[in-house]
C-alpha positions in Angstrom: -8.3 17.5 -19.2 -7.7 16.5 -22.9 -9.1 13.3 -24.4 -5.8 11.6 -24.7 -5.1 12.3 -21.0 -8.4 10.7 -20.2 -7.5 7.7 -22.2 -4.2 7.3 -20.4 -6.1 7.7 -17.1 -8.4 4.7 -18.1 -5.3 2.6 -18.9 -4.0 3.1 -15.4 -7.4 2.2 -14.0 -7.5 -1.0 -16.0 -4.0 -1.8 -14.7 -5.1 -1.4 -11.1 -8.1 -3.7 -11.8 -5.9 -6.3 -13.5 -3.4 -6.1 -10.7 -6.1 -6.7 -8.1 -7.2 -9.8 -10.0 -3.7 -11.3 -10.4 -2.5 -10.5 -6.9 -5.7 -11.9 -5.3 -5.3 -15.0 -7.5 -1.7 -15.5 -6.5 -1.6 -14.4 -2.9 -5.1 -14.4 -1.3 -5.1 -18.0 -0.2 -1.4 -18.0 0.6 -1.7 -15.0 2.9 -4.6 -16.7 4.7 -2.4 -19.9 5.0 0.3 -18.0 6.8 2.5 -16.8 3.9 3.4 -13.7 5.9 2.6 -10.0 5.3 6.2 -9.0 5.6 7.3 -11.6 3.1 4.5 -10.6 0.7 5.4 -6.9 0.9 9.1 -7.6 0.4 8.3 -9.5 -2.8 6.1 -6.7 -4.1 8.8 -4.1 -3.2 11.3 -6.2 -5.1 9.1 -6.0 -8.2 8.4 -2.3 -8.0 11.4 -0.6 -6.4 14.4 -1.4 -8.6 13.0 0.2 -11.7 11.6 3.1 -9.7 15.0 3.7 -8.1 16.8 3.5 -11.4 14.5 6.1 -13.0 14.7 8.4 -10.0 18.5 8.2 -10.1 18.4 9.0 -13.8 16.3 12.1 -13.4 18.4 13.3 -10.5 21.6 12.6 -12.5 20.3 14.7 -15.3 19.6 17.5 -12.9 23.1 17.3 -11.5 24.6 17.5 -14.9 23.2 20.9 -15.2 25.6 22.0 -12.5 28.5 21.3 -14.9 27.1 23.3 -17.8 29.5 26.2 -17.2 32.4 23.8 -17.1 31.4 21.6 -20.0 30.1 24.4 -22.2 31.9 27.7 -21.5 29.8 30.8 -21.9 26.5 29.3 -20.7 24.8 30.9 -17.8 24.7 29.0 -14.5 21.6 27.1 -13.6 20.1 26.8 -10.1 19.8 23.2 -9.1 16.5 21.7 -7.8 15.0 25.1 -8.4 11.3 24.0 -8.9 8.9 22.6 -6.3 8.7 19.4 -8.3 12.4 18.9 -8.0 13.0 20.2 -4.5 15.4 18.1 -2.4 12.5 17.1 -0.1 10.8 15.4 -3.0 13.7 13.0 -3.4 13.2 11.5 0.1 9.5 11.2 -0.6 10.2 9.3 -3.8 12.7 7.0 -2.0 9.9 6.2 0.6 7.3 5.8 -2.2 5.1 8.4 -0.5 5.3 11.1 -3.2 1.7 10.6 -4.3 0.0 10.1 -1.0 -1.3 13.6 -0.8 2.1 14.8 0.4 2.4 17.4 -2.4 -0.1 19.1 -4.6 1.9 18.3 -7.7 3.7 15.3 -9.4 7.4 15.0 -8.8 10.4 13.7 -10.8 9.3 10.6 -12.7 5.6 11.4 -13.2 4.3 7.9 -13.9 5.8 6.7 -10.6 2.7 8.1 -8.8 1.0 4.8 -9.6 3.9 2.8 -8.0 3.5 4.9 -4.9 -0.2 4.1 -4.5 0.2 0.5 -5.7 2.6 -0.5 -3.0 0.6 0.9 -0.1 -2.5 -0.7 -1.7 -0.7 -4.0 -1.4 -0.2 -3.3 2.3 -3.9 -2.5 2.8 -4.9 -5.7 0.9 -2.6 -7.9 3.0 -3.5 -6.3 6.4 -7.3 -6.5 5.7 -7.1 -10.0 4.5 -5.0 -11.4 7.4 -6.6 -9.2 10.0 -10.3 -9.7 9.0 -9.9 -13.2 7.4 -13.5 -14.5 6.9 -14.8 -10.9 7.2 -12.4 -9.4 4.7 -15.4 -9.0 2.4 -16.3 -6.0 4.6 -13.1 -4.2 3.5 -13.8 -5.1 -0.1 -17.4 -3.7 0.2 -16.0 -0.5 1.7 -13.6 -0.2 -1.2 -16.2 -0.8 -3.9 -18.8 1.6 -2.3 -16.6 4.1 -0.5 -14.1 4.4 -3.3 -16.3 6.0 -5.9 -18.2 8.1 -3.3 -15.0 9.5 -1.9 -13.5 10.3 -5.3 -16.7 12.1 -6.3 -16.7 14.1 -3.1 -13.0 14.8 -2.8 -11.9 15.3 -6.4 -15.1 16.9 -7.4 -14.7 16.0 -11.1 -13.8 12.6 -12.3 -11.5 9.6 -11.9 -8.4 11.4 -13.0 -6.9 11.9 -9.5 -3.2 11.2 -9.0 -1.0 13.0 -6.4 -4.1 14.1 -4.3 -6.4 11.1 -4.0 -4.7 8.6 -6.2 -4.4 6.1 -3.3 -8.2 5.9 -3.2 -8.4 5.5 -6.9 -5.9 2.6 -6.6 -7.6 0.9 -3.7 -10.9 1.2 -5.5 -9.6 -0.3 -8.8 -7.5 -3.0 -7.0 -10.6 -3.9 -5.0 -12.6 -4.3 -8.2 -10.0 -6.7 -9.5 -10.0 -8.7 -6.3 -13.8 -8.9 -6.4 -13.6 -10.1 -10.0 -11.2 -12.9 -8.9 -13.4 -14.0 -6.0 -16.5 -14.1 -8.2 -14.6 -16.2 -10.7 -13.2 -18.5 -8.0 -16.6 -19.1 -6.3 -19.1 -19.1 -9.1 -17.1 -19.8 -12.3 -19.2 -22.9 -13.1 -22.6 -21.2 -12.5 -21.9 -18.0 -14.3 -19.3 -19.2 -16.8 -22.0 -20.3 -19.3 -23.4 -16.7 -19.3 -20.1 -14.8 -19.3 -17.9 -16.9 -21.6 -17.6 -17.3 -25.3 -16.5 -15.2 -28.3 -19.7 -13.2 -28.6 -19.5 -12.1 -24.9 -15.8 -11.3 -25.2 -16.3 -9.1 -28.3 -19.3 -7.5 -26.5 -17.1 -6.8 -23.5 -14.5 -5.1 -25.8 -17.3 -3.0 -27.4 -18.5 -2.0 -23.9 -15.0 -0.7 -23.0 -14.8 1.3 -26.2 -18.2 2.8 -25.8 -17.6 3.5 -22.1 -14.3 5.2 -22.6 -15.8 7.3 -25.4 -18.9 8.4 -23.4 -17.3 8.7 -20.0 -14.3 10.7 -21.0 -13.5 13.2 -18.3 -17.0 13.3 -16.9 -18.1 11.9 -13.5 -19.2 8.8 -15.3 -15.5 7.8 -15.4 -15.7 7.0 -11.7 -17.6 3.8 -12.6 -14.6 2.6 -14.7 -13.3 0.0 -12.2 -16.7 -1.7 -12.3 -16.7 -1.8 -16.1 -13.1 -3.1 -16.3 -13.7 -5.7 -13.6 -16.6 -7.1 -15.6 -14.3 -7.3 -18.7 -11.6 -9.0 -16.8 -14.1 -11.5 -15.4 -15.3 -12.3 -18.9 -11.9 -12.9 -20.2 -11.0 -14.9 -17.2 -13.1 -17.8 -18.5 -10.9 -17.9 -21.6 -13.6 -19.7 -23.5 -13.7 -17.5 -26.6 -11.4 -17.2 -29.6 -10.4 -13.7 -28.6 -9.2 -14.8 -25.1 -7.3 -17.7 -26.5 -5.6 -15.5 -29.2 -4.5 -13.1 -26.4 -3.0 -16.0 -24.4 -5.1 -15.1 -21.4 -4.5 -18.4 -19.7 -1.2 -17.0 -18.6 -2.9 -14.3 -16.6 -6.4 -15.6 -15.6 -6.0 -19.3 -14.7 -7.1 -20.0 -11.1 -4.3 -22.5 -10.5 -1.6 -20.7 -8.5 1.1 -22.9 -10.2 0.1 -21.5 -13.6 -0.5 -17.9 -12.7 2.7 -15.9 -13.2 4.1 -14.3 -10.0 4.0 -10.6 -10.5 
């Protein structure tokens, strides 16, 4: 895998971690208080699905236009529709059900970046079910995600963190769990550890850590540790005590007050 591809891979990992932090901050207590799993998933689907559906329709529309090439531009040879495995009719249904990247195929289909949407939605379901089902013992599921995630990726992918259509759901649950863990550490121990993990010097150090880690880890197996690194960085910026955090407006994302955290 090229270096630029690895960098894009790290960006998706950081997104999963940040998503876990924000979703846990917004919905963890509400789900425990009876918000409802169905209502939660419907809201998440409402956020993810419209754009996904629009992009899928655009890609399919472009494919259908190829059928009119002979009519629109006389002299051109005919083109077989849905001729590649990535664009086979069956992949359309998989995309509509958001299962296209749950190890259904051994390749990416249609709108390639939508693999993360596929894994993200079902990670939301796992999060809500574990939280409501286990309640006080939900930490067990979180522990499994943080320990089992990297182990499974190392064993199943056999290379690095860049797994998408095959074991992307594990990658997402692992990263999401790291973000949820970061939120819970912040929620429970912000006063005790805030003095050690807050301030401009720590924030700049956290940014330097990310740069060094991405440069060193690259496409090696070390990249599997990325969620831990990004979770630490998110936790540092959650204290919003340094100049860098304030300049980034992190209070919009990391405040622990549900009324102030944007619903995503």
